[in-house]
PLY file of the C-alpha trace (Angstrom):
ply
format ascii 1.0
element vertex 133
property float x
property float y
property float z
element edge 132
property int vertex1
property int vertex2
end_header
72.69 41.37 84.27
74.53 42.57 87.37
74.18 46.11 88.68
76.86 47.41 90.98
76.01 50.36 93.18
79.07 52.56 93.63
79.06 55.51 95.91
76.39 54.23 98.22
78.94 54.06 101.03
80.49 57.42 100.17
77.30 59.44 100.25
76.71 61.83 103.13
74.15 61.29 105.76
72.33 63.67 108.00
69.88 63.59 110.80
67.55 66.05 112.37
67.32 66.69 116.05
64.67 68.78 117.69
66.65 69.23 120.92
67.88 72.86 120.69
70.31 72.41 123.62
72.64 70.47 121.33
73.67 73.67 119.52
76.11 76.30 120.73
74.61 79.64 121.53
76.37 83.01 121.55
75.39 86.18 123.28
76.94 89.68 123.15
79.63 88.75 125.68
80.95 86.08 123.30
81.59 88.51 120.44
85.23 89.55 120.34
85.51 91.43 117.05
88.04 90.74 114.33
91.31 88.99 114.95
94.34 90.97 113.81
97.35 89.08 112.54
100.62 90.24 114.07
102.38 92.66 111.76
105.74 91.75 110.31
108.31 94.15 111.64
110.56 95.81 109.08
114.05 94.33 108.99
117.14 96.50 109.28
117.67 96.19 105.52
114.03 97.18 104.86
114.62 100.30 106.94
117.87 101.02 105.08
116.00 100.99 101.74
113.28 103.25 103.19
115.92 105.65 104.59
117.65 105.87 101.20
114.32 106.65 99.52
113.57 109.28 102.17
116.93 110.94 101.62
116.34 110.95 97.84
112.84 112.44 98.01
113.83 115.09 100.58
116.75 116.19 98.40
114.31 116.94 95.55
112.67 119.58 97.76
109.43 119.08 95.84
106.19 119.47 97.76
104.30 116.86 95.72
106.79 114.03 95.22
107.08 110.50 96.52
109.89 108.00 96.20
109.30 104.25 95.79
111.53 101.74 97.60
111.82 97.96 97.53
114.01 95.40 99.28
114.52 92.48 96.86
115.78 90.24 99.69
112.59 90.38 101.76
110.02 91.51 99.18
109.13 94.48 101.37
108.29 97.68 99.51
106.69 101.05 99.93
106.99 104.72 99.22
108.15 107.80 101.08
106.27 111.10 100.94
107.21 114.37 102.65
104.24 115.60 104.70
105.10 119.15 105.68
107.16 122.14 104.73
110.72 122.20 105.96
111.46 123.77 109.33
114.56 124.90 111.22
115.81 122.54 113.92
117.23 123.80 117.21
120.72 123.60 115.74
119.65 125.66 112.72
119.60 122.79 110.21
116.78 122.53 107.68
114.57 119.53 108.54
111.44 117.89 107.14
109.00 115.18 108.28
107.77 112.33 106.09
105.59 109.21 106.05
106.73 105.91 104.55
104.43 103.06 103.62
105.57 99.52 104.43
104.13 96.52 102.61
105.38 92.97 103.10
103.11 90.16 101.96
99.69 90.88 103.45
101.14 93.24 106.06
100.60 96.94 105.47
101.66 99.68 107.86
103.12 103.18 108.04
106.36 104.58 109.33
106.98 108.18 110.30
110.31 109.91 110.17
112.28 113.08 109.93
115.44 114.09 108.19
117.72 117.09 108.35
120.06 118.54 105.78
123.72 118.21 106.68
126.31 120.95 106.21
127.36 119.15 102.98
123.79 119.46 101.65
122.81 115.77 101.85
119.74 114.72 103.83
120.32 112.52 106.86
117.40 110.56 108.25
117.50 110.77 112.02
114.17 109.10 112.94
112.16 106.32 111.31
109.67 104.47 113.49
106.13 103.02 113.39
103.55 105.75 112.80
101.37 106.69 115.75
98.26 108.54 114.63
0 1
1 2
2 3
3 4
4 5
5 6
6 7
7 8
8 9
9 10
10 11
11 12
12 13
13 14
14 15
15 16
16 17
17 18
18 19
19 20
20 21
21 22
22 23
23 24
24 25
25 26
26 27
27 28
28 29
29 30
30 31
31 32
32 33
33 34
34 35
35 36
36 37
37 38
38 39
39 40
40 41
41 42
42 43
43 44
44 45
45 46
46 47
47 48
48 49
49 50
50 51
51 52
52 53
53 54
54 55
55 56
56 57
57 58
58 59
59 60
60 61
61 62
62 63
63 64
64 65
65 66
66 67
67 68
68 69
69 70
70 71
71 72
72 73
73 74
74 75
75 76
76 77
77 78
78 79
79 80
80 81
81 82
82 83
83 84
84 85
85 86
86 87
87 88
88 89
89 90
90 91
91 92
92 93
93 94
94 95
95 96
96 97
97 98
98 99
99 100
100 101
101 102
102 103
103 104
104 105
105 106
106 107
107 108
108 109
109 110
110 111
111 112
112 113
113 114
114 115
115 116
116 117
117 118
118 119
119 120
120 121
121 122
122 123
123 124
124 125
125 126
126 127
127 128
128 129
129 130
130 131
131 132
């Protein structure tokens, strides 16, 4: 009867070493915190979808509404929510500020913007940029 030992060569091995200098040591100066992945910047078409949603939600003139948006080309999506009551701009037009969420893959960020109502009654978005808290 022949016995073949399989796996003897594939087993792991280990050893113990009492010399502590063989291990890396860290002190407080080595701690750097978390590493942030660079955010994906919205494309021009992403921003166009967000602007359209902003114009739609501002035209509703509802204090508690949000408008979803999505760019099927890039997979980016988000929503736009007015954040304040309307105000009169220097030129007398009715304006309103808003926040827009931006999600693309694992990237999540916020955009801030403002729109003003044109003489024809439609809302024109004149700023849309990364939100600075």
